[in-house]
C-alpha positions as CSV (number, residue, x, y, z in Angstrom):
1,M,24.3,1.6,3.0
2,Q,23.7,2.2,6.7
3,T,21.1,4.7,5.8
4,F,19.1,2.2,3.8
5,S,19.5,-0.4,6.6
6,K,17.9,2.0,9.0
7,Q,15.2,2.7,6.5
8,L,14.4,-1.0,6.2
9,K,14.3,-1.3,10.0
10,N,12.0,1.6,10.5
11,K,9.6,0.9,7.6
12,N,7.3,-2.1,7.0
13,A,6.9,-3.8,3.7
14,V,3.7,-1.8,2.9
15,Q,5.6,1.5,3.2
16,L,8.6,0.2,1.2
17,L,6.4,-1.1,-1.7
18,L,3.6,1.4,-1.8
19,G,4.5,4.4,0.2
20,A,3.4,5.8,3.6
21,D,-0.1,7.0,2.6
22,V,-1.6,3.5,2.1
23,L,-4.4,2.6,4.5
24,I,-3.7,-0.8,6.3
25,V,-7.0,-2.6,6.8
26,E,-5.7,-5.7,8.5
27,S,-2.3,-7.1,9.5
28,K,-0.8,-10.3,10.8
29,K,2.7,-11.1,12.0
30,W,4.3,-14.3,13.4
31,K,7.7,-15.9,13.8
32,V,8.4,-19.2,12.0
33,N,11.5,-19.6,14.1
34,Q,14.3,-17.4,15.5
35,H,15.5,-16.7,12.0
36,I,12.3,-16.1,9.9
37,T,9.5,-13.7,10.5
38,I,6.4,-13.5,8.3
39,Q,4.0,-10.5,7.9
40,N,0.8,-10.2,5.9
41,W,-1.1,-7.0,5.3
42,T,-4.4,-6.2,3.6
43,V,-4.3,-2.6,2.3
44,N,-6.7,-0.2,0.8
45,Y,-5.5,1.2,-2.5
46,P,-7.2,2.8,-5.5
47,E,-7.6,0.2,-8.2
48,Q,-6.7,2.6,-10.9
49,S,-3.4,3.5,-9.2
50,L,-2.4,0.0,-8.0
51,P,0.8,-1.4,-9.7
52,N,0.8,-4.8,-11.3
53,Q,1.5,-7.8,-9.0
54,F,5.2,-8.2,-8.3
55,G,7.8,-9.4,-5.9
56,Q,10.9,-7.7,-4.6
57,I,14.0,-8.8,-2.7
58,I,16.2,-6.6,-0.4
59,C,19.6,-7.8,0.8
60,P,20.9,-5.1,3.1
61,K,24.0,-5.2,5.3
62,M,22.8,-4.8,8.9
63,G,26.3,-4.7,10.3
64,E,29.9,-5.1,9.2
65,N,29.5,-8.8,8.4
66,D,25.7,-9.2,8.8
67,Q,23.5,-9.6,5.8
68,A,19.7,-9.9,6.1
69,V,17.1,-10.8,3.4
70,Q,13.6,-9.4,3.0
71,L,11.2,-10.8,0.4
72,M,8.1,-8.7,-0.3
73,Y,5.2,-9.4,-2.6
74,L,2.2,-7.3,-3.8
75,K,-0.9,-9.3,-4.8
76,H,-4.2,-7.9,-6.0
77,H,-7.2,-8.7,-4.0
78,F,-10.0,-6.5,-5.4
79,T,-13.1,-6.2,-3.4
80,S,-15.7,-3.5,-3.2
81,N,-13.1,-1.5,-1.2
82,S,-10.4,-2.2,-3.8
83,T,-7.8,-3.9,-1.5
84,A,-4.5,-5.6,-2.1
85,I,-2.3,-8.0,-0.1
86,V,1.3,-7.3,0.9
87,F,3.2,-10.3,2.0
88,S,6.7,-10.2,3.6
89,I,9.3,-12.8,4.8
90,Y,12.3,-11.5,6.7
91,F,15.4,-13.6,7.2
92,E,17.6,-12.5,10.1
93,P,21.4,-12.2,9.5
94,D,22.0,-15.3,11.6
95,F,20.2,-17.3,9.0
96,L,22.7,-16.6,6.3
97,S,25.6,-17.0,8.7
98,Q,25.2,-20.8,8.2
99,W,27.1,-20.5,4.9
100,D,30.6,-19.1,4.1
101,E,30.9,-15.7,2.4
102,Q,32.1,-17.2,-0.9
103,T,28.8,-19.2,-1.2
104,I,26.7,-16.2,-0.3
105,F,28.4,-13.6,-2.4
106,S,28.6,-15.8,-5.5
107,E,24.9,-14.9,-5.9
108,E,24.1,-11.6,-7.8
109,A,21.4,-10.7,-5.3
110,F,23.9,-10.3,-2.4
111,N,26.6,-8.7,-4.5
112,E,24.2,-5.9,-5.3
113,N,23.5,-5.2,-1.6
114,N,20.5,-3.7,-3.1
115,A,17.8,-1.3,-2.2
116,G,15.1,-3.4,-3.9
117,L,15.3,-5.7,-6.9
118,Q,12.2,-7.0,-8.5
119,V,11.9,-10.8,-8.8
120,A,9.7,-13.3,-10.5
121,F,6.0,-13.6,-9.4
122,C,5.0,-16.8,-11.2
123,N,2.1,-19.1,-10.5
124,E,4.2,-21.3,-8.2
125,T,5.2,-18.2,-6.1
126,Q,1.6,-17.2,-5.7
127,S,0.6,-20.7,-4.7
128,V,3.3,-20.8,-2.0
129,I,2.3,-17.4,-0.6
130,A,-1.3,-18.5,-0.5
131,E,-0.3,-21.6,1.5
132,L,1.9,-19.6,3.9
133,S,-0.9,-17.1,4.5
134,K,-3.0,-19.8,6.0
135,F,-0.6,-20.3,8.9
136,S,-0.1,-18.4,12.1
137,G,2.3,-18.2,15.1
138,E,0.3,-20.9,16.9
139,A,1.1,-23.6,14.4
140,I,2.3,-27.0,15.6
141,F,5.9,-28.1,15.0
142,S,5.3,-30.0,11.7
143,E,3.5,-26.9,10.4
144,K,6.4,-24.7,11.5
145,L,8.7,-27.0,9.5
146,R,6.4,-26.6,6.5
147,Q,6.5,-22.8,6.8
148,M,10.3,-22.8,7.0
149,E,10.5,-25.0,3.9
150,L,8.2,-22.8,1.9
151,S,9.9,-19.6,3.1
152,I,13.3,-21.0,1.9
153,L,11.7,-22.0,-1.4
154,L,10.6,-18.4,-2.0
155,M,14.1,-17.1,-1.2
156,R,15.7,-19.7,-3.6
157,K,13.3,-18.7,-6.4
158,A,13.9,-15.0,-5.9
159,I,17.7,-15.5,-6.0
160,D,17.5,-17.8,-9.0
161,H,15.3,-15.4,-11.0
162,I,17.0,-12.2,-9.9
163,G,17.1,-11.2,-13.6
164,A,13.5,-10.2,-13.2
165,A,14.9,-7.2,-11.2
166,N,14.8,-5.2,-14.5
167,D,11.1,-5.6,-14.7
168,T,9.7,-2.2,-13.7
169,Y,6.1,-3.1,-14.6
170,S,5.6,0.2,-16.4
171,V,4.3,0.5,-19.9
172,P,7.5,0.4,-22.0
173,A,8.3,2.0,-25.4
174,C,6.5,-0.9,-27.3
175,S,3.1,0.6,-27.9
176,F,1.4,-2.8,-28.2
177,L,2.2,-3.5,-24.5
178,S,-0.2,-0.8,-23.5
179,N,-2.8,-3.6,-24.1
180,N,-3.1,-5.7,-20.9
181,T,-3.9,-8.8,-23.0
182,E,-0.6,-8.5,-24.9
183,R,1.3,-7.7,-21.7
184,D,-0.2,-10.8,-20.0
185,K,1.1,-13.0,-22.9
186,V,4.6,-11.7,-22.4
187,L,4.3,-12.4,-18.7
188,M,3.0,-15.9,-19.5
189,A,6.0,-16.5,-21.7
190,R,8.3,-15.6,-18.8
191,E,6.4,-18.1,-16.5
192,I,6.9,-20.8,-19.1
193,L,10.6,-20.1,-19.3
194,E,11.0,-20.2,-15.5
195,E,9.2,-23.6,-15.3
196,E,10.8,-25.2,-18.4
197,F,14.2,-23.5,-18.7
198,E,16.2,-26.7,-18.9
199,Q,14.6,-27.4,-22.4
200,M,15.9,-24.2,-24.0
201,L,12.6,-23.5,-25.8
202,S,12.8,-21.8,-29.2
203,I,11.2,-18.3,-29.6
204,K,9.0,-19.8,-32.3
205,E,7.6,-22.5,-30.0
206,L,7.2,-20.0,-27.1
207,S,5.4,-17.5,-29.3
208,K,2.9,-20.2,-30.4
209,R,2.2,-21.3,-26.9
210,V,1.3,-17.8,-25.7
211,A,-0.4,-16.9,-29.0
212,I,1.7,-13.8,-29.9
213,N,3.7,-12.8,-32.9
214,E,7.5,-13.7,-32.6
215,C,8.6,-10.2,-33.3
216,Y,6.3,-8.8,-30.7
217,L,7.3,-11.4,-28.2
218,K,11.0,-10.6,-28.6
219,K,10.5,-6.8,-28.5
220,G,8.1,-7.0,-25.6
221,F,10.2,-9.3,-23.5
222,K,13.3,-7.2,-23.9
223,A,11.3,-4.0,-23.1
224,M,9.7,-5.5,-19.9
225,F,12.5,-7.5,-18.5
226,G,15.7,-5.8,-19.8
227,K,17.0,-9.1,-21.3
228,T,16.5,-11.0,-24.5
229,I,14.6,-14.3,-24.2
230,N,17.9,-16.3,-24.8
231,E,19.7,-14.2,-22.2
232,Y,17.0,-14.9,-19.7
233,Q,17.0,-18.6,-20.4
234,Q,20.8,-18.7,-20.0
235,Q,20.6,-16.9,-16.7
236,L,18.1,-19.4,-15.3
237,R,20.3,-22.3,-16.5
238,I,23.5,-20.9,-15.0
239,A,21.7,-20.4,-11.7
240,K,20.6,-24.1,-11.8
241,A,24.2,-25.1,-12.7
242,K,25.6,-23.3,-9.7
243,R,23.2,-25.2,-7.4
244,L,24.1,-28.5,-9.0
245,L,27.8,-27.9,-8.9
246,Q,27.6,-27.4,-5.1
247,M,25.8,-30.7,-4.6
248,D,27.5,-34.0,-3.9
249,G,27.7,-36.4,-6.8
250,Y,27.7,-33.9,-9.7
251,S,30.7,-33.4,-12.0
252,V,31.1,-30.6,-14.5
253,S,30.2,-33.0,-17.3
254,A,27.1,-34.3,-15.5
255,V,25.8,-30.7,-14.9
256,A,26.4,-29.8,-18.6
257,N,24.6,-33.0,-19.7
258,T,21.7,-32.4,-17.2
259,L,21.1,-28.8,-18.6
260,G,21.3,-29.9,-22.2
261,Y,24.6,-28.2,-23.3
262,S,26.1,-29.7,-26.4
263,S,29.5,-30.1,-24.9
264,I,31.5,-29.5,-21.7
265,S,33.4,-26.7,-23.4
266,H,30.2,-24.9,-24.4
267,F,28.9,-25.2,-20.9
268,S,32.2,-24.0,-19.4
269,T,32.4,-21.0,-21.7
270,A,28.9,-20.0,-20.9
271,F,29.4,-20.4,-17.2
272,K,32.6,-18.4,-17.2
273,K,31.0,-15.6,-19.2
274,A,28.1,-15.4,-16.7
275,T,30.0,-15.8,-13.4
276,N,33.7,-15.0,-14.1
277,M,34.3,-18.4,-12.5
278,K,35.2,-21.9,-14.0
279,P,32.6,-24.5,-13.2
280,C,35.2,-26.6,-11.4
281,E,35.7,-23.8,-8.8
282,L,32.2,-24.5,-7.4
283,L,32.5,-28.3,-7.2
284,K,31.9,-29.6,-3.7
């Protein structure tokens, strides 16, 4: 654990994501506030060797009771020199100290104390990163507030969708996924699930929307993300349920109804299975 913390401290996001041999063409670094630091690199990387776009979250312990968070994203930015963008947001341990340990460690990301779990890289995430990339350390106060808001949004999305950690972005056993078009359809299906998870979309409807055979969609999704479509939807709903239960004004029945569960008992059973906690234990 301490060894990895030292590695994180001594390596930048480019080295952690792509290795030490990548040529950095341009870099920018600024502090949003005393808790949040943003860095942005343009790197030269051979197009044929560049991984698919992805995001990653690292939650190392930096001391006995100090937990930091680093979000890192790789985005393609092909030019004549075949470049890519690496974007990083680092949250100091003091940022997380605002909450009690029970709240923090109820989230899977922090329980793992991980050396890098992959997270969702949907259209909304890309849009937020694009907006943040336009800022700098010389921003006025209102712009600083906006940067903080967007940084926290990305952390929240990463934590909510930590199930995407199983996505290695390699070509899995399903041979049809070697076709980029088919892989993109499965990725599109995941984006739809992330944006509309409260509706519990059927596999039949989802397959029609992304124009892929139901069987291929089910097999491809499991191969790429390590979970079935239903398991992934359930994970997103449980993450939303945890947030709602910790907000004022929400009862267990209200949360169950908001997320479309057929009954409180059905919701409670699903929640207990996913978290080993009863919903009432998180009520504020």
